[in-house]
KETORMAR-108496 format. One record per residue (C-alpha): residue in three letters; x, y, z. Coordinates in pm, 1 decimal, m for minus. Layout:
<pts>
{ala {X Y Z}} ...
</pts>
This chain:
<pts>
{unk {0.0 0.0 0.0}} {unk {290.0 235.6 66.3}} {unk {399.1 209.2 m299.1}} {unk {80.0 391.7 m407.5}} {unk {206.7 713.2 m241.1}} {unk {525.5 729.3 m450.7}} {unk {526.7 1065.0 m634.1}} {unk {294.0 1229.8 m384.7}} {unk {543.4 1264.3 m97.7}} {unk {845.7 1475.0 m49.8}} {unk {1166.9 1336.8 m198.1}} {unk {1321.4 1260.8 142.0}} {unk {1006.7 1087.0 259.3}} {unk {993.4 873.5 m55.9}} {unk {1355.6 764.0 m0.7}} {unk {1266.8 662.4 351.7}} {unk {961.4 478.3 217.5}} {unk {1173.7 286.5 m36.0}} {unk {1426.9 196.3 238.1}} {unk {1151.1 70.9 467.0}} {unk {1004.4 m133.2 182.2}} {unk {1341.7 m297.0 110.3}} {unk {1397.0 m366.2 478.3}} {unk {1056.9 m531.7 512.9}} {unk {1131.1 m744.4 209.1}} {unk {1469.9 m849.5 346.9}} {unk {1344.2 m928.6 696.2}} {unk {1044.1 m1120.8 563.9}} {unk {1267.1 m1318.4 329.9}} {unk {1494.5 m1416.4 619.6}} {unk {1201.5 m1515.3 841.3}} {unk {1048.3 m1725.6 563.5}} {unk {1377.6 m1875.4 440.9}} {unk {1271.3 m2220.7 555.1}} {unk {982.6 m2190.5 308.0}} {unk {1146.6 m2064.6 m13.5}} {unk {820.7 m2041.6 m206.5}} {unk {653.6 m1825.2 56.5}} {unk {965.0 m1608.2 94.6}} {unk {983.2 m1545.5 m280.5}} {unk {614.7 m1454.3 m299.9}} {unk {642.9 m1219.6 m1.6}} {unk {957.1 m1049.5 m130.7}} {unk {822.5 m1013.3 m484.9}} {unk {490.7 m871.8 m363.3}} {unk {675.0 m589.3 m188.2}} {unk {960.2 m504.2 m424.8}} {unk {818.7 m560.8 m774.9}} {unk {540.3 m296.3 m745.3}} {unk {793.0 m38.1 m614.6}} {unk {1033.2 m108.9 m898.9}} {unk {763.3 m96.8 m1166.8}} {unk {616.0 237.7 m1048.6}} {unk {960.0 392.6 m1023.3}} {unk {1057.4 279.0 m1373.6}} {unk {731.2 323.4 m1562.9}} {unk {523.0 593.5 m1399.3}} {unk {772.3 838.4 m1253.6}} {unk {989.3 1014.5 m1513.0}} {unk {1240.3 1182.3 m1285.0}} {unk {1594.4 1046.4 m1300.7}} {unk {1600.0 992.7 m926.2}} {unk {1301.0 763.9 m941.4}} {unk {1453.1 573.9 m1234.7}} {unk {1762.5 506.2 m1024.3}} {unk {1545.9 394.8 m732.5}} {unk {1362.9 151.3 m960.8}} {unk {1690.9 0.8 m1079.8}} {unk {1817.8 m32.7 m722.3}} {unk {1493.0 m198.2 m603.9}} {unk {1498.3 m436.6 m900.7}} {unk {1861.4 m526.2 m828.3}} {unk {1774.1 m585.6 m464.7}} {unk {1490.5 m811.2 m573.6}} {unk {1731.0 m1005.4 m795.2}} {unk {1976.9 m1044.0 m507.8}} {unk {1705.9 m1173.2 m272.5}} {unk {1572.5 m1408.8 m542.6}} {unk {1919.1 m1555.7 m588.8}} {unk {1951.2 m1591.9 m210.7}} {unk {1615.6 m1769.4 m189.3}} {unk {1716.5 m2004.0 m473.6}} {unk {2041.7 m2088.9 m291.3}} {unk {1852.9 m2155.1 32.1}} {unk {1604.0 m2372.3 m155.4}} {unk {1889.3 m2579.0 m304.7}} {unk {2051.3 m2619.2 37.7}} {unk {1720.5 m2726.5 193.0}} {unk {1664.9 m2978.0 m85.7}} {unk {2018.4 m3113.1 m47.3}} {unk {1973.7 m3134.1 329.6}} {unk {1650.1 m3329.6 285.1}} {unk {1821.4 m3571.6 46.8}} {unk {2104.3 m3618.2 295.6}} {unk {1856.3 m3676.9 576.9}} {unk {1670.0 m3934.9 369.0}} {unk {1997.9 m4107.4 278.2}} {unk {2102.6 m4110.6 644.6}} {unk {1770.8 m4260.9 751.9}} {unk {1793.3 m4526.0 480.7}} {unk {2151.6 m4598.9 583.1}} {unk {2044.7 m4628.5 947.0}} {unk {1765.9 m4868.5 851.7}} {unk {2010.4 m5081.7 651.0}} {unk {2256.6 m5075.2 939.8}} {unk {1991.3 m5187.7 1188.0}} {unk {1879.2 m5464.6 950.7}} {unk {2239.2 m5577.9 908.3}} {unk {2298.0 m5577.6 1283.1}} {unk {1981.9 m5778.4 1342.3}} {unk {2073.3 m6028.6 1071.1}} {unk {2419.8 m6071.7 1220.1}} {unk {2294.3 m6082.4 1580.2}} {unk {2518.8 m5785.8 1661.0}} {unk {2478.3 m5474.0 1873.5}} {unk {2676.6 m5158.0 1798.0}} {unk {2779.5 m4950.2 2098.6}} {unk {2971.4 m4640.5 2199.8}} {unk {3078.4 m4602.6 2563.4}} {unk {3168.2 m4276.5 2734.2}} {unk {3396.4 m4356.3 3030.1}} {unk {3346.1 m4009.3 3176.3}} {unk {2972.0 m4056.5 3230.6}} {unk {2975.6 m4438.3 3240.7}} {unk {2687.5 m4449.3 2989.9}} {unk {2677.0 m4616.4 2650.8}} {unk {2462.3 m4578.9 2343.5}} {unk {2352.7 m4897.0 2173.6}} {unk {2177.5 m4986.7 1852.1}} {unk {1804.1 m5048.2 1849.3}} {unk {1836.5 m5428.4 1864.0}} {unk {2001.8 m5414.4 2208.5}} {unk {1667.7 m5503.7 2361.7}} {unk {1642.6 m5820.6 2150.2}} {unk {1993.4 m5950.4 2216.4}} {unk {2088.8 m5810.4 2557.6}} {unk {1747.7 m5737.0 2701.3}} {unk {1873.8 m5383.7 2776.1}} {unk {1690.6 m5068.3 2682.3}} {unk {1827.4 m4873.8 2389.2}} {unk {1975.4 m4535.8 2470.4}} {unk {2153.9 m4491.1 2799.2}} {unk {2225.8 m4856.5 2878.3}} {unk {2512.7 m4864.1 3125.3}} {unk {2845.1 m5020.9 3025.7}} {unk {3096.2 m4888.4 3274.7}} {unk {3294.1 m5060.0 3546.1}} {unk {3053.8 m5137.9 3828.0}} {unk {2755.1 m5052.8 3609.1}} {unk {2469.7 m5268.3 3490.7}} {unk {2639.4 m5425.8 3189.5}} {unk {2944.9 m5537.0 3383.9}} {unk {2743.1 m5668.5 3676.2}} {unk {2546.0 m5888.4 3434.6}} {unk {2858.8 m6064.3 3312.5}} {unk {2903.2 m6417.6 3441.4}} {unk {3116.1 m6404.7 3758.8}} {unk {3373.9 m6641.6 3606.4}} {unk {3422.2 m6410.8 3303.5}} {unk {3395.8 m6067.3 3467.9}} {unk {3751.5 m6044.5 3599.0}} {unk {3913.5 m6122.9 3264.3}} {unk {3688.8 m5877.2 3078.1}} {unk {3759.4 m5599.6 3330.6}} {unk {4133.2 m5657.1 3299.5}} {unk {4112.6 m5623.1 2921.3}} {unk {3927.8 m5289.8 2943.5}} {unk {4168.4 m5154.1 3202.2}} {unk {4465.5 m5261.5 2992.3}} {unk {4368.8 m5050.8 2689.4}} {unk {4613.1 m4777.9 2594.1}} {unk {4709.7 m4574.1 2290.7}} {unk {4958.9 m4844.2 2186.6}} {unk {4699.9 m5122.8 2228.2}} {unk {4361.6 m4959.5 2174.8}} {unk {4169.8 m5267.1 2051.3}} {unk {4031.8 m5566.6 2238.6}} {unk {3831.8 m5882.2 2169.6}} {unk {3657.8 m6087.7 2436.5}} {unk {3408.1 m6371.5 2469.4}} {unk {3196.9 m6399.6 2782.2}} {unk {2866.1 m6512.4 2924.3}} {unk {2600.2 m6249.0 2987.0}} {unk {2295.2 m6282.8 3211.8}} {unk {1998.2 m6102.7 3056.6}} {unk {1745.0 m5923.8 3278.7}} {unk {1501.1 m6209.4 3210.4}} {unk {1753.7 m6455.6 3358.0}} {unk {1856.4 m6620.1 3029.7}} {unk {2228.3 m6678.8 2980.9}} {unk {2378.7 m6594.8 2640.9}} {unk {2729.5 m6606.7 2501.1}} {unk {2861.4 m6276.3 2362.5}} {unk {3168.8 m6185.7 2164.0}} {unk {3272.1 m5821.9 2185.2}} {unk {3529.1 m5635.9 1976.5}} {unk {3603.8 m5270.3 2041.8}} {unk {3853.7 m4991.2 1996.0}} {unk {3930.6 m4713.4 2240.9}} {unk {3993.5 m4351.3 2144.4}} {unk {4233.0 m4133.7 2346.1}} {unk {4303.5 m3761.8 2368.7}} {unk {4652.9 m3607.1 2357.8}} {unk {4698.7 m3673.1 2728.9}} {unk {4628.9 m4045.9 2686.8}} {unk {4292.3 m4032.4 2863.4}} {unk {3999.3 m4244.6 2745.0}} {unk {3758.8 m4045.8 2532.0}} {unk {3527.9 m4325.5 2420.9}} {unk {3515.3 m4692.0 2323.4}} {unk {3329.3 m4803.0 2013.0}} {unk {3263.4 m5156.4 1900.3}} {unk {3029.9 m5445.5 1826.1}} {unk {2877.7 m5703.0 2058.5}} {unk {2778.7 m6025.2 1880.9}} {unk {2550.1 m6301.8 2007.6}} {unk {2745.7 m6628.2 1961.4}} {unk {2520.0 m6850.0 2171.8}} {unk {2431.5 m7079.2 1880.2}} {unk {2796.6 m7104.6 1778.0}} {unk {2893.2 m7203.0 2133.1}} {unk {2616.9 m7463.5 2140.8}} {unk {2736.0 m7604.5 1809.9}} {unk {3093.8 m7617.7 1938.8}} {unk {2979.5 m7792.8 2255.2}} {unk {2775.0 m8037.9 2048.7}} {unk {3074.8 m8102.0 1827.1}} {unk {3294.5 m8155.3 2131.3}} {unk {3047.2 m8406.9 2271.6}} {unk {3024.0 m8584.2 1935.9}} {unk {3402.1 m8608.7 1908.1}} {unk {3422.4 m8741.1 2262.7}} {unk {3142.8 m8988.5 2189.9}} {unk {3310.6 m9094.1 1865.7}} {unk {3639.4 m9142.9 2047.0}} {unk {3462.2 m9349.2 2310.9}} {unk {3283.2 m9563.1 2051.3}} {unk {3594.8 m9620.9 1844.2}} {unk {3785.1 m9733.5 2153.5}} {unk {3497.8 m9966.7 2244.8}} {unk {3479.8 m10109.1 1892.4}} {unk {3854.2 m10169.5 1880.6}} {unk {3844.0 m10331.3 2223.2}} {unk {3548.2 m10546.7 2116.2}} {unk {3722.1 m10652.0 1794.6}} {unk {4033.2 m10744.2 1990.1}} {unk {3833.1 m10946.1 2242.2}} {unk {3634.2 m11120.4 1968.4}} {unk {3953.8 m11208.9 1781.0}} {unk {4117.3 m11351.5 2093.8}} {unk {3812.7 m11551.5 2206.8}} {unk {3745.4 m11680.9 1855.7}} {unk {4107.7 m11793.8 1822.3}} {unk {4091.7 m11976.5 2156.3}} {unk {3788.2 m12176.6 2043.6}} {unk {3900.8 m12249.8 1688.0}} {unk {4063.4 m12571.5 1572.9}} {unk {4204.6 m12431.7 1251.0}} {unk {4279.6 m12109.1 1071.8}} {unk {3980.9 m12157.7 841.9}} {unk {3749.8 m12211.2 1138.3}} {unk {3890.0 m11899.8 1304.4}} {unk {3845.2 m11689.0 993.1}} {unk {3487.1 m11809.5 944.8}} {unk {3387.9 m11744.6 1304.4}} {unk {3572.0 m11412.1 1327.8}} {unk {3428.5 m11284.8 998.5}} {unk {3072.4 m11369.3 1104.1}} {unk {3105.0 m11190.7 1436.5}} {unk {3267.8 m10881.4 1287.6}} {unk {3002.7 m10871.9 1013.8}} {unk {2730.8 m10884.0 1278.9}} {unk {2888.0 m10588.0 1457.9}} {unk {2920.2 m10400.7 1127.3}} {unk {2554.4 m10463.2 1040.0}} {unk {2437.9 m10328.7 1375.7}} {unk {2667.4 m10029.6 1331.1}} {unk {2517.8 m9969.0 985.2}} {unk {2164.4 m9967.6 1122.9}} {unk {2264.2 m9718.3 1392.2}} {unk {2448.9 m9500.8 1141.8}} {unk {2140.9 m9473.3 920.1}} {unk {1941.8 m9347.9 1218.9}} {unk {2221.7 m9106.2 1320.1}} {unk {2274.9 m9312.1 1634.8}} {unk {1927.0 m9231.3 1761.3}} {unk {1839.9 m9601.1 1801.2}} {unk {1730.0 m9890.9 1584.0}} {unk {1408.8 m10090.2 1552.6}} {unk {1431.0 m10418.9 1741.9}} {unk {1235.8 m10592.2 1463.9}} {unk {1488.9 m10470.3 1208.0}} {unk {1776.7 m10576.6 1430.5}} {unk {1636.2 m10930.2 1472.9}} {unk {1547.9 m10967.4 1104.7}} {unk {1892.0 m10843.7 1005.7}} {unk {2050.8 m11133.7 1197.1}} {unk {1801.7 m11403.1 1097.7}} {unk {1726.5 m11328.8 732.8}} {unk {2057.6 m11444.5 575.4}} {unk {2033.3 m11785.3 746.0}} {unk {1665.0 m11880.8 738.7}} {unk {1467.6 m12057.8 465.4}} {unk {1117.3 m11942.6 373.7}} {unk {886.9 m11974.4 672.5}} {unk {1175.4 m12094.0 892.1}} {unk {1141.7 m11817.0 1146.7}} {unk {879.0 m11584.2 1285.6}} {unk {935.8 m11250.6 1453.6}} {unk {664.7 m11132.3 1693.0}} {unk {657.6 m10814.9 1898.0}} {unk {554.7 m10448.5 1918.8}} {unk {758.3 m10165.2 1771.3}} {unk {1051.3 m10109.1 2007.4}} {unk {1333.9 m9862.7 1948.3}} {unk {1657.8 m9993.9 2095.8}} {unk {1918.0 m9733.4 2193.4}} {unk {2269.5 m9722.2 2051.7}} {unk {2404.8 m9851.7 2383.9}} {unk {2183.8 m10162.3 2371.8}} {unk {2184.8 m10237.6 1997.9}} {unk {2537.5 m10380.2 1972.6}} {unk {2514.9 m10623.3 2268.7}} {unk {2171.7 m10749.7 2158.6}} {unk {2295.7 m10794.6 1799.6}} {unk {2602.2 m10991.3 1916.5}} {unk {2389.4 m11222.0 2133.0}} {unk {2142.7 m11279.2 1848.8}} {unk {2431.1 m11356.7 1612.4}} {unk {2568.7 m11620.1 1851.1}} {unk {2223.5 m11776.8 1885.3}} {unk {2182.6 m11784.6 1505.7}} {unk {2532.3 m11927.3 1451.9}} {unk {2481.4 m12208.9 1700.6}} {unk {2132.0 m12280.7 1566.5}} {unk {2288.3 m12319.8 1219.5}} {unk {2552.6 m12559.3 1349.1}} {unk {2363.1 m12764.3 1602.0}} {unk {2006.1 m12641.9 1644.9}} {unk {1681.5 m12579.6 1458.5}} {unk {1844.1 m12418.6 1153.0}} {unk {2049.7 m12735.6 1091.2}} {unk {1730.8 m12935.3 1022.9}} {unk {1499.8 m12916.6 720.7}} {unk {1189.1 m12861.1 931.4}} {unk {1344.4 m12661.6 1208.7}} {unk {1182.2 m12336.0 1312.2}} {unk {1280.2 m12036.3 1521.1}} {unk {1046.9 m11795.3 1697.6}} {unk {1172.2 m11466.1 1831.8}} {unk {919.5 m11268.4 2031.1}} {unk {936.3 m10979.5 2271.9}} {unk {720.1 m10762.6 2491.1}} {unk {748.3 m10498.8 2760.6}} {unk {649.3 m10599.2 3112.9}} {unk {688.2 m10455.1 3463.0}} {unk {950.7 m10611.3 3684.8}} {unk {1005.3 m10494.8 4042.7}} {unk {846.8 m10155.0 3973.3}} {unk {1070.3 m10109.2 3664.8}} {unk {973.7 m10189.4 3307.3}} {unk {1191.3 m10441.3 3121.3}} {unk {1212.0 m10561.0 2762.9}} {unk {1164.4 m10938.6 2752.0}} {unk {1306.0 m11113.7 2441.2}} {unk {1247.1 m11489.0 2393.8}} {unk {1433.0 m11714.1 2150.9}} {unk {1257.8 m12049.0 2091.7}} {unk {1383.3 m12329.6 1865.1}} {unk {1160.4 m12617.6 1752.7}} {unk {1181.7 m12898.2 1496.5}} {unk {1555.9 m12943.4 1520.7}} {unk {1766.4 m13231.6 1642.2}} {unk {1749.0 m13332.8 2006.1}} {unk {1958.5 m13095.4 2211.6}} {unk {2230.9 m13220.7 2441.0}} {unk {2377.2 m12972.0 2684.9}} {unk {2746.4 m12906.6 2611.7}} {unk {3004.6 m13052.7 2844.5}} {unk {3217.7 m12744.7 2803.7}} {unk {3116.6 m12391.7 2712.3}} {unk {3276.3 m12200.6 2429.5}} {unk {3297.8 m11831.5 2354.6}} {unk {2949.7 m11821.9 2195.7}} {unk {2771.5 m11958.4 2502.4}} {unk {2972.8 m11740.5 2739.1}} {unk {2891.7 m11438.2 2525.2}} {unk {2517.7 m11514.6 2529.5}} {unk {2510.2 m11561.3 2904.0}} {unk {2736.1 m11276.6 3018.3}} {unk {2729.9 m10991.8 2762.2}} {unk {2377.5 m10859.6 2839.1}} {unk {2426.1 m10869.1 3220.0}} {unk {2768.4 m10704.2 3188.0}} {unk {2686.3 m10434.0 2931.6}} {unk {2318.7 m10359.0 3005.3}} {unk {2267.0 m10477.2 3366.3}} {unk {2012.9 m10722.8 3231.4}} {unk {1957.3 m11096.4 3273.4}} {unk {1985.1 m11402.1 3044.1}} {unk {1841.8 m11751.9 3096.8}} {unk {1978.9 m12000.7 2840.3}} {unk {1809.0 m12345.9 2856.3}} {unk {1924.9 m12654.7 2662.7}} {unk {1586.7 m12828.9 2639.1}} {unk {1597.8 m13155.9 2440.9}} {unk {1308.2 m13026.0 2228.2}} {unk {1500.7 m12712.4 2136.0}} {unk {1714.1 m12438.1 2280.3}} {unk {1533.8 m12156.0 2457.4}} {unk {1682.7 m11823.6 2562.4}} {unk {1514.5 m11555.7 2769.2}} {unk {1672.4 m11209.4 2769.1}} {unk {1568.1 m10925.7 2999.5}} {unk {1681.7 m10570.3 2925.2}} {unk {1594.6 m10293.2 3175.2}} {unk {1449.5 m9971.7 3037.0}} {unk {1726.5 m9773.2 3202.1}} {unk {2081.6 m9864.5 3291.6}} {unk {2190.6 m9680.3 3603.5}} {unk {2554.1 m9580.7 3575.5}} {unk {2752.0 m9398.3 3840.7}} {unk {2653.9 m9051.8 3715.7}} {unk {2334.0 m9089.0 3514.8}} {unk {2060.1 m9323.3 3396.6}} {unk {2087.7 m9427.9 3029.8}} {unk {1764.7 m9519.7 2851.4}} {unk {1808.7 m9850.1 2664.3}} {unk {1478.1 m9877.3 2478.2}} {unk {1142.0 m9712.0 2426.9}} {unk {807.9 m9812.3 2278.4}} {unk {724.5 m9638.5 1949.8}} {unk {408.8 m9831.6 1855.2}} {unk {83.8 m9650.2 1943.4}} {unk {m73.7 m9995.6 1967.0}} {unk {166.9 m10197.6 2179.3}} {unk {4.7 m10532.7 2098.5}} {unk {244.0 m10774.0 1932.0}} {unk {251.4 m10805.6 1553.9}} {unk {402.2 m11101.2 1374.3}} {unk {625.2 m11130.4 1071.6}} {unk {730.0 m11449.8 892.1}} {unk {1066.9 m11413.5 728.0}} {unk {1077.9 m11476.3 353.1}} {unk {1351.1 m11646.3 149.5}} {unk {1660.4 m11427.8 177.0}} {unk {1957.3 m11395.5 m54.2}} {unk {2204.3 m11684.7 m18.7}} {unk {1985.0 m11870.8 231.7}} {unk {2153.6 m12174.5 376.3}} {unk {1867.3 m12395.1 453.9}} {unk {1994.7 m12678.3 660.4}} {unk {2216.4 m12974.9 711.4}} {unk {1984.4 m13270.9 654.1}} {unk {2237.1 m13511.9 796.7}} {unk {2153.4 m13369.9 1141.5}} {unk {1783.0 m13446.8 1106.2}} {unk {1673.2 m13656.0 1397.9}} {unk {2018.4 m13670.1 1552.8}} {unk {2125.0 m13515.3 1877.7}} {unk {2388.3 m13242.7 1872.7}} {unk {2625.7 m13105.4 2129.5}} {unk {2567.5 m12729.7 2127.6}} {unk {2835.5 m12464.1 2084.2}} {unk {3175.5 m12617.6 2103.7}} {unk {3341.1 m12311.8 1941.9}} 
</pts>
């Protein structure tokens, strides 16, 4: 509105009016600099009318000069507004890039199960990344990480001293550290952490801050512990296998009359151990089906219909599978030589069930031979008989009743559900069948079946002289 009075006022007054107009435009532009569009509109609305009236409507040279000066001032402010607008736009792009970078950083930290931190030793407070709550259970922001503060007090007592010594030992010559320790979360859960950090020092050698990463390595530690247990278990099993092979070789040699007899007996026993090992290996040593274990021993030696296997689905543990397989092999071997499998019409029944025994459940396995030659009890016992009678009681704390009935050999084996060692109870079997009633299977003709030795039909045989 003041522009309308140009030409009507005294010259000095009009100069003052032009100066006030320029000042208003400048101050308004500065106040609205955060909104470049509004600042430009405000500045143009004040200065453009003044410049136009001075240039077009007032003919005096003084007014012409004023119009040029106002127009120049408008140009200067327009350029300033454009520069501010560019800076604001660039700042917004930087802010967006920083936010996107922060999001990517947080995603990367979460994916790697890591927490970024910066610790100020002067205040004893640390700043942590947003996932600190997930990994450490600590609040983001001012989570403490100083000596005697919350973070340190949550370290496992056995690890705290070593970690404290590492922090205290940092200096400008050795500013970095790496430590693994157990951390007790506020919810009581124990996790393994691995922390790497680097200290910054001022010119006087005083701590300024420590920055670093804290990584959750709980799963890695569990995997290492599992691997350690597996290696220890493998070492234990290999030693047992080698000891068993040595014992089998020695006992087989003592009961053999010739090298060929030794090789035949030794090969059969080692093959039985290998077959049981193969079954366990396929199940990753989680146990083996008793039906599969029995069939695996019987099938290569039985003609069609020569044996029946009756019992519920039982999973035998790795600890029990080998001894049971060895005993079954000895029973099969002696039945081939002297018992039911040496006769054309001989038959073997293997059945099992679970039953309570003195308030503890046991697995009862029965071996019954029929249709073979009349059985005569041996006058001396060989390795096979000793193995049948003593291996289960020695290895599994079970019981074996071997009976030389003239009508056919019978063997009753009892395996407890749990073997109580000095430090723990080891489960030896478990029922996997939802219907525990026995189910029967008649073995079919296997590959390379050796049916019988007809010359033994109707004759009595001394059992197990090897």
